[in-house]
C-alpha positions as CSV (number, residue, x, y, z in Angstrom):
1,M,-80.8,-173.5,-14.0
2,A,-80.1,-170.2,-15.6
3,A,-82.8,-167.6,-15.7
4,M,-84.8,-166.9,-18.9
5,T,-84.0,-164.0,-21.1
6,S,-86.3,-161.0,-20.9
7,K,-87.5,-161.7,-24.4
8,R,-88.6,-165.2,-23.4
9,E,-90.2,-163.9,-20.2
10,R,-92.1,-161.4,-22.4
11,F,-93.2,-164.3,-24.7
12,V,-94.5,-166.2,-21.6
13,Q,-96.5,-163.1,-20.5
14,E,-97.9,-162.6,-24.0
15,Y,-98.7,-166.3,-24.5
16,L,-100.7,-166.2,-21.2
17,V,-102.9,-163.4,-22.7
18,D,-104.4,-165.4,-25.6
19,G,-102.6,-168.8,-25.9
20,N,-101.4,-167.9,-29.4
21,A,-97.7,-168.8,-29.7
22,K,-97.2,-167.0,-33.1
23,Q,-98.8,-163.7,-31.9
24,A,-97.1,-163.9,-28.5
25,A,-93.7,-164.3,-30.3
26,I,-94.4,-161.2,-32.4
27,R,-95.6,-159.1,-29.4
28,A,-92.5,-160.3,-27.5
29,G,-90.2,-158.9,-30.3
30,Y,-89.5,-161.9,-32.4
31,S,-89.5,-161.5,-36.2
32,A,-93.0,-161.8,-37.8
33,K,-91.5,-163.9,-40.5
34,S,-90.2,-166.6,-38.1
35,A,-92.8,-166.1,-35.3
36,E,-94.7,-169.3,-36.0
37,V,-91.6,-171.5,-35.9
38,E,-90.1,-169.5,-33.0
39,G,-93.4,-169.7,-31.0
40,C,-93.5,-173.5,-31.4
41,R,-89.8,-173.8,-30.5
42,L,-90.4,-171.7,-27.4
43,L,-93.3,-173.8,-26.2
44,R,-91.1,-176.9,-26.3
45,D,-88.4,-175.2,-24.2
46,A,-88.6,-176.6,-20.6
47,K,-88.1,-173.3,-18.8
48,V,-90.7,-171.5,-21.0
49,A,-93.2,-174.4,-20.6
50,A,-92.7,-174.4,-16.8
51,A,-93.2,-170.6,-16.7
52,I,-96.4,-170.9,-18.8
53,A,-97.7,-173.7,-16.6
54,A,-97.0,-171.6,-13.5
55,G,-98.7,-168.6,-15.0
56,Q,-101.7,-170.7,-15.9
57,A,-101.9,-172.2,-12.4
58,K,-101.7,-168.7,-10.9
59,A,-104.4,-167.4,-13.2
60,A,-106.6,-170.4,-12.3
61,D,-106.1,-169.7,-8.6
62,Q,-107.2,-166.1,-9.1
63,L,-110.5,-167.2,-10.5
64,S,-113.1,-166.9,-7.8
65,F,-115.3,-169.7,-9.0
66,T,-115.1,-173.4,-9.8
67,K,-116.7,-175.5,-12.5
68,A,-119.2,-176.8,-10.0
69,Q,-120.3,-173.2,-9.1
70,V,-120.7,-172.4,-12.8
71,I,-122.9,-175.5,-13.3
72,E,-125.0,-174.6,-10.2
73,E,-125.5,-171.1,-11.5
74,L,-126.6,-172.4,-14.9
75,R,-129.0,-174.8,-13.1
76,R,-130.5,-172.0,-11.1
77,I,-131.2,-170.0,-14.2
78,G,-132.3,-173.1,-16.3
79,F,-134.8,-174.2,-13.7
80,A,-136.0,-170.8,-12.6
81,D,-139.7,-170.4,-11.9
82,I,-141.1,-166.8,-12.6
83,R,-143.9,-167.5,-10.1
84,K,-141.3,-167.1,-7.3
85,A,-140.7,-163.5,-8.3
86,V,-144.1,-162.1,-9.4
87,K,-147.7,-162.5,-8.7
88,W,-150.4,-161.8,-11.3
89,G,-154.1,-161.9,-11.6
90,P,-157.1,-159.9,-12.9
91,K,-156.8,-157.2,-10.3
92,Q,-155.5,-153.8,-11.3
93,H,-153.6,-151.4,-9.1
94,L,-152.9,-147.7,-9.3
95,R,-149.3,-146.8,-8.6
96,E,-147.6,-143.4,-8.5
97,M,-144.2,-143.2,-10.3
98,V,-141.2,-141.2,-9.0
99,D,-142.0,-138.4,-11.5
100,G,-145.6,-138.1,-10.1
101,T,-147.4,-139.9,-13.0
102,I,-150.0,-142.4,-12.1
103,V,-149.6,-145.8,-13.6
104,V,-152.2,-148.6,-13.8
105,S,-150.7,-152.0,-13.2
106,S,-152.4,-154.9,-14.9
107,G,-152.4,-157.0,-11.8
108,V,-148.7,-158.0,-12.0
109,T,-146.8,-157.3,-8.8
110,L,-143.3,-158.2,-7.7
111,I,-142.8,-160.4,-4.7
112,D,-140.9,-158.5,-2.0
113,S,-137.1,-159.0,-2.5
114,S,-136.8,-160.2,1.1
115,E,-139.1,-163.1,0.2
116,I,-137.2,-164.2,-3.0
117,D,-134.8,-167.1,-2.6
118,D,-131.3,-166.9,-3.8
119,A,-131.9,-169.2,-6.8
120,T,-134.7,-167.0,-8.1
121,A,-132.7,-163.8,-7.5
122,A,-129.8,-165.2,-9.5
123,A,-132.2,-165.9,-12.4
124,I,-133.4,-162.3,-12.6
125,S,-131.5,-160.2,-15.2
126,E,-133.6,-157.1,-15.0
127,I,-136.3,-155.3,-13.0
128,S,-137.5,-151.9,-14.0
129,N,-140.5,-149.5,-13.7
130,T,-141.9,-148.5,-17.0
131,R,-144.9,-146.4,-17.9
132,D,-146.8,-149.6,-18.4
133,G,-145.9,-151.1,-15.0
134,V,-143.1,-153.2,-13.7
135,K,-140.9,-155.1,-16.1
136,I,-139.1,-158.2,-15.0
137,K,-136.8,-160.3,-17.2
138,L,-135.1,-163.6,-16.4
139,H,-131.8,-164.8,-17.9
140,D,-132.0,-167.1,-20.9
141,K,-133.3,-170.4,-19.6
142,K,-132.9,-172.2,-22.9
143,G,-129.4,-170.9,-23.3
144,C,-128.4,-172.2,-19.9
145,L,-129.9,-175.6,-20.5
146,L,-128.1,-175.9,-23.8
147,E,-124.8,-174.7,-22.2
148,L,-125.2,-177.4,-19.4
149,K,-125.8,-180.0,-22.1
150,R,-122.7,-178.8,-24.0
151,M,-120.6,-179.0,-20.8
152,F,-121.8,-182.5,-20.0
153,D,-121.2,-183.6,-23.6
154,E,-117.6,-182.3,-23.4
155,A,-116.9,-183.7,-20.0
156,E,-115.2,-187.0,-19.6
157,G,-117.7,-189.6,-18.4
158,A,-120.6,-187.4,-19.6
159,P,-124.0,-188.8,-18.8
160,P,-125.6,-190.6,-21.8
161,S,-128.1,-188.7,-23.9
162,G,-131.4,-188.5,-22.1
163,A,-129.9,-189.1,-18.6
164,E,-131.9,-187.6,-15.8
165,I,-130.4,-184.6,-14.0
166,E,-132.4,-183.4,-11.0
167,P,-133.4,-179.7,-10.7
168,P,-131.9,-177.8,-7.8
169,A,-133.5,-178.5,-4.4
170,E,-135.1,-175.0,-4.3
171,A,-136.8,-175.5,-7.7
172,H,-140.6,-175.2,-7.6
173,S,-142.4,-178.4,-8.2
174,G,-144.8,-176.7,-10.6
175,S,-145.7,-177.9,-14.0
176,N,-143.1,-175.6,-15.8
177,V,-140.1,-177.3,-14.0
178,V,-139.0,-180.5,-15.8
179,H,-136.1,-182.8,-15.6
180,F,-133.1,-181.6,-17.7
181,S,-133.5,-184.4,-20.3
182,Q,-137.2,-183.6,-20.8
183,A,-136.4,-179.9,-21.3
184,L,-133.7,-180.7,-23.8
185,K,-136.0,-183.0,-25.8
186,R,-138.5,-180.2,-26.0
187,F,-135.9,-177.6,-27.0
188,E,-134.2,-179.8,-29.5
189,S,-137.5,-180.7,-31.2
190,R,-138.0,-177.0,-32.0
191,D,-134.8,-176.9,-34.2
């Protein structure tokens, strides 16, 4: 089999950038007027198609995560329990900031990072000291649950609407942790 021309190799490289055959043809040096037709023709060429498939396979191999890992990370965030990261109560504490100012904490304190499990740590998006005390922010739980729902809906053999999906093993059994289907019903009823 003869090697591809440099122009076709460039088309393959450009196509791998965004999957747009017309734009890849233009960037590879084909005429803008005929780029759409040329791009479609190139995609049907066996050598070009094989090179694109090889490039896509290489890109997939370079990704350091799997779909299962993405789902697990979304589950960690979606089922996170803030009580695993902070304690609160009526007690107030005086705390000296780095700049020397004294801050009164309203009884909210962080749990030591050595005591936080991996799932809870993954759900935290921000921790900062402010003049008013410690600020902790979790990633968007609703967004993660909706993304999980979207992924399941798109997947072949997706669970039927309302199917039970168990929370991760490390999820707290407190009242704010519910099954996936119950959480979705609650969120969808808000819309």
